[in-house]
N, C-alpha and C positions, 0 to 999 in steps of 0.2 A: 207237806214236806216233802222234799226230794233229797234224793241221796247225791250227792258228788264226788265224782271220783277224781282225784288230782294227784300228781307224780312228785315225788321228794327228787327234787331236781339237784340237791346235793350228793345224793348217793349214786345218782345216774351220771353226773361229772365227776366223780370220783372213779366209777367204773370204766368212764369213755379214757380217762387219765391213765388208768391200769393197763386198759386195753392198747393203748398208744405205747407205752413203754413196752410191755411184752411182746406184741405182734409186731411193733413197728410199724404202726399205721400214722396215716394223716389224722389230724383232729376231727376233722369231718368224717372220715371214714370210722372212726372210732365212736363218734357220736351217733352215728346212724347204727351201728352195732348195738351199743348202749340203750338207747330208744328202742330197737325192735325188743332187746332181751326184756325189758322193763314192761312194755306192753303185752310181753307173752308170760310175763311171770306169772305163776299159779299160786305162790306162796305169799304173795301181797308184801313183798320185802320193799318195793319201790313206788307203792303206793299209799296216797294219804286218804281216809274216807271222812267227809263231813256231810253232816244232816243239816241241810238249811231250810230256813222257814221262808215261805213265799213272802215276797216284799208288799208292805201296806201300800194299797195305792189310795189316792187322794187323802192324804194324812196331813200334807202341808196345803192350806188355802191359800191362794194369793190372787189379789185382782189387779191385773194390769193397768184397769183404767185409773187407780190410784198414783201409779208412776207416771202414766200419761199428762196427768195434768201438772205433775210438778217438773217434769221435764220439759213441757213444752213452756212453762212460766220461765225455767232457767236459759232456755236458749232465745227466748224472745227477750229477755231483758236485756242482751248485750254481754253477759257476763261470760259468756262462752267466746273466745277469739279463735280459737284452731289449734291446732298442735304445730 
C-alpha cells in the first residue's frame, strides 16, 4: 500500500481569494502564495491523505485475436462504407 498526499484545492482557492482581496494581489500571485503556504503547511490543514492499494495487474484477460476475426469479417462484407 502507498500513502498518497493530495491537497484540498477548495481550501487553497479560498485562501487565494482571501489573499487577493486583503493584499490587493492578482489571482496568479495569490494562487502562487496560497500553494506555497499549502506545501509548507506543518499542521496538514490543506492536505488530504489517502492509503491506496496497488492496482491489480492482469485482472482482465482479453484476446485481440477474437476481435480481429469479427472486424475483418465486418469490413470485408462491404457493410462499412466510410464516414
